[in-house]
N, C-alpha and C positions, 0 to 999 in steps of 0.2 A: 820284686816278686809280686807286692801288692797291686801295683799298676797293671800288671799282666792278668791277675785275678779279676780286676774290675773290668777289663777289656773283654775277657772271656764271658764275663756274667752279663755284659751288654749285648754281645753277640747271641748269647743264649735267649736274652729277653726278645731280641729281634726276631730271631727264629719261631719263638712262641707267637709272636704277633702275626708273623706271617702265616703260620699254621691257623691262627684263628680266623684271619682273612679267608684263606682258602676254604676253610669249613663253611663259612658263611656264604661263600660263593657257590659252593656244592649245595647248600640247602636251596639258595635261590634257585639254582638251575634246576633241582629236583621238583621244586614247586612249580616253576614255569612250565616244565614238561607235563606235570599232572594237570595244569590248568590249559594246556594248549589244545585238549580235545574239544572243549567248547568255546574256544576263542573266536573261531570263524562264525559260529552260530551268533555270538554276542555282538561281533562287528557288524553282521548283517541287520541283526535287530536293532542296534543303535541307529544305524543309517536310516532304516525305516522310521524310527521315532523321531530322528532329527528332521527328516522330511516332512512328517506330520506337524512338527512344531513350527517349521519354517513356512508352512501353508497356513498357519493359525488355527489348526485343528489340536488345540491345546488338551483337551480331555482325552482325546485319541492317543496323543503323544505320552501323557501321564499314564495311561494304562500300559502302553508298550514299554516305558522305562521300568514300571513296576514290575511286569513280567521278567524282564533282563534281570533286574535285581533279585527277584525270587529264584530264578532258574540258573543265573550264571554268577551271581555273586556281587558284593557291593564294589562301589568306588566313588571317590568324592566327584569325579566329573558326573556320574548318573545320578548322584543326589542332588548336585547343583542344578542339572538339566530339570530334574523331577520338581524341584523347589520352584524353578521358572516357571514350568507348567501350571502348578497349583497357585502362584502368584497372579498368573495371567487369567485364571478362572475365578479369582477372588476368594480362594480358600486359603485364607492367611494362616491357620494353624498347620495346616499340612506344609505349607510353603516354609514356614519357620522352622518345622521339624526337620525337614530335608536339608535346608541350608546349615542347621546346626549340625547335622550328621556329616554333611560334606567338610565343615570346618574340623570335625571331630578327627577325619582322617587326613585332612590336610589344612593345619591351622594357618598355614601362610596364604591361603587363597583370598586374595584382596577383593575379588569380584564377589564371591560368596558372602564374604563379611559386610560388604556395601548393601548387598541386597538383602541381607538379613537385617540390617539397621532399617532399611526402607520399609521392609514388611513390618518390623516392630513399631514403627512410627505410626502405623495405621490400626494397631490394637487399642483396646480400650483401656487396659491397665498400664498407668504410668508409675512404676515402681523405682523409688529412689533407693540405691544399694548403700549399705552400710559403708561408712569411709574405711579404708585400710591403709597400713602404712605404706610410704611411697616406694621403698625398696621392695616390697612384695609385689605391688603393682608392675614396677619396672622389671622385675624377675619374670612374671608371668607373661609379659610382653615380649620378652627376649625368647622365653620357651615356646611361645606361639609363632615365631617366625618360621619354623619348621616342624614336620612330623617326626615322630619318634625315631622312624627308620632312618631319616635324613640326619639327625643329630646324631645317632650311632655310627653312621659312616663318617661323619666329621669327626667324631672322637678318634676313631680308628686311624684315619688318615693323619690327623695331628699327632697321634702318639707315635707312628711310625717315623714321621718326619723328626719329632722330638729325639727319638733315640738316634737318627742318622746325625743331628745337630750335635748331640752328645759325643758320638764317635769323632766328628770333625774336629771337636773341642780337644779331644784326648790325643788325636793323631797329628793334627796340624801344628807345624812349627812358627807359622806367621802369627804375630800377636793380634794383629788387627781381625784376621779370619777367626781366632780363637774367641776374641771378644765377641764378634758378630755371632758365632755359633753358640756361644753361652747365653746372650740375651734372646736369642732366636728359641733355644730349647726352653727357656723360662717362659716365654710368651706362649709357645705352643702347649706347654704343660698346663696353663692356665685355662687355654682354649679348650683342652681335653677335658678337664674337670668340669668346665661349664657345659659343655656338650653332653657328658655323661649325665650331669644333673638334668639338664633339659630333657634328654631321652628318657630318663627315668620318671620324670613329672608326666610328660605326654603318654608314656605307657600306662601310668597309673590311672590318668584320666580316661583313657581309651578302654581300659579293663574294668573300672569300677562301675561305669555308667549309672551313676546315681542322680543324673539330672533328667528332667521329662518336661514335656509340653502339654499344657491343658488343651484337649481337643474338643471338648463340649462348648457350646455357646456361653453357658455360664454354670459354675458350680460353687457351693456354699461350704466353706471350710467348717468343720466341727470341732469343739473342744475334746471330744472323745470319738473313737471310732464306732459310732451308732448313729443312727438317724434322730435320736432323741437328744443328742449332744447339743451344746449352746451354739448358736450361729456366731462365728468370730468375724469372717469377711468373706466377700465374694470375689471370685476369680472369673475371667473370661477366657475365651479361646486364645491361643496364642502366647499366654503367659507362660515364662519359665520357671520352674520350680525345682528345688533339691529334695530327694527322698531322703528323710532322715530315719524313717522305721518302717520297714515292710513285713514285719512279723505278724501283723493282724490279716486274717483271711477277708479279702474284699476291700480292704482300706489301706491307705498309705499315709503316714504322718510325713507332711511335707514342710520345708522351709523357704520362706521367700527371701530375695536378695536385701530386703530390708529388716530381716530378722523375724518377721512373724511367722508363727508356727500354728499349723492346725491340720486336721484329718479329712481327707476327702476320699470318696470311692476309687477303687482302682480303675475302673473303666472311663473315668473323667480323664486320664492322663495316658500319655505314650512315652516310653523311654527313649531318649535320644540314642 
């Protein structure tokens, strides 16, 4: 009797997972239908921008990419291409900003990450970040392999296959098959948990948007949110900062990767 109850419970869990997947597909389909109206225009505009970039008209291409982003919506590819345009015109702050935005949407983009490091190498500020525990660095590295959506899809697939493995373990009479299904279910469960944690981390980074890039040639960080405050340090364009406090009008309290904290005018930075 207990075995039958477990089996029916697993079947219900599988049905619930299937419904969840179906719901996500419906949401995705409805979103794609809503976006399809402007898709053709975006494709045509991107082709024109790509042509301008290929011809070496980088400023023109940048303007076209900006128009597409403002009118049709954002994407990691558009931000990456825009970053390339600004890098070609030696506008390092804008290049870094757009490479960062591309990685925010697609953390696994190796080209964007490489170009970002290349642009950073040409900035004035060389900030040594505080050391963190190795497993935190490792966990962030794993989470940055994919976007939050990709991790969520990985978790759903692993969960469904895990349930199938459990059913195979319960129903199969072959010992070797039962052992294989048992260990497969354990591994898939671990992967599912890791994927969920990575998706949650990526979603949090995407929603919080607490990081910014210094856009002005130079800006002096103050000890207080006022021009009369003590000068603490000077930052230059392209430097990445974390916004610690944005409660003061016209000022942001920022923190650098090395732990230094100060206040700078809001117009000196742009949110990633």
